C-alpha positions in Angstrom: 19.2 2.4 5.0 16.2 3.1 2.8 14.5 6.5 3.3 11.4 4.6 4.5 13.2 3.2 7.5 14.7 6.5 8.3 11.6 8.7 8.2 9.0 6.4 9.8 8.8 6.6 13.6 8.7 3.2 15.5 5.2 1.8 14.9 4.8 4.0 11.8 2.8 2.5 9.0 3.1 2.8 5.3 0.2 1.8 2.9 0.4 2.2 -0.8 -2.3 1.4 -3.3 -1.9 1.9 -7.0 -3.3 0.8 -10.4 0.2 1.0 -11.9 1.8 -2.4 -11.8 5.4 -1.2 -12.5 5.2 1.4 -9.8 3.8 -1.2 -7.4 6.7 -3.6 -8.1 9.2 -0.8 -7.4 7.6 0.1 -4.1 7.1 -3.5 -3.1 10.8 -4.2 -3.8 11.9 -1.3 -1.7 9.6 -2.3 1.2 10.7 -6.0 1.1 14.3 -5.0 0.9 14.0 -2.9 4.0 13.7 -3.8 7.7 10.0 -2.9 7.6 7.6 -5.7 8.4 5.0 -6.3 5.6 1.6 -6.5 7.2 -2.0 -6.8 6.1 -3.4 -3.7 4.3 -5.9 -1.8 6.6 -8.9 -0.6 4.5 -10.5 2.7 5.6 -14.1 2.7 6.6 -15.0 4.4 3.3 -14.0 1.3 1.4 -16.7 -1.2 0.4 -16.2 -4.9 0.3 -13.5 -5.7 -2.2 -12.2 -2.1 -2.3 -8.9 -0.8 -1.0 -9.7 2.9 -0.5 -13.3 3.4 -1.5 -12.8 6.4 -3.9 -14.8 7.2 -7.0 -11.6 6.8 -8.9 -11.1 3.2 -7.6 -14.8 2.4 -8.3 -14.6 3.7 -11.9 -11.4 1.7 -12.6 -12.9 -1.5 -11.1 -15.9 -1.2 -13.4 -13.4 -1.0 -16.2 -11.7 -4.2 -15.0 -8.4 -2.6 -14.0 -6.4 -4.3 -11.3 -5.2 -2.6 -8.1 -2.1 -3.4 -6.1 -1.5 -2.8 -2.4 1.2 -3.2 0.1 1.4 -2.2 3.8 4.3 -2.3 6.2 5.2 -1.1 9.7 8.4 -0.1 11.3 9.3 -2.0 14.5 10.1 -0.3 17.7 
């Protein structure tokens, strides 16, 4: 059982956003290989249209044309 499944409480949610494609691919592989259900990413209120988290870091990287990757999942009850 992946650690993700063990440490999340039922209904617990995981959201990961990164600008590192290799890291994202590793996380996505673990999530998809688990019993967690992949769901739509839930943007925080600070995020503008087209942003994931709405941080200055994200805005700077977007101006530079760098891509971002996101995955969200939830543990069933």
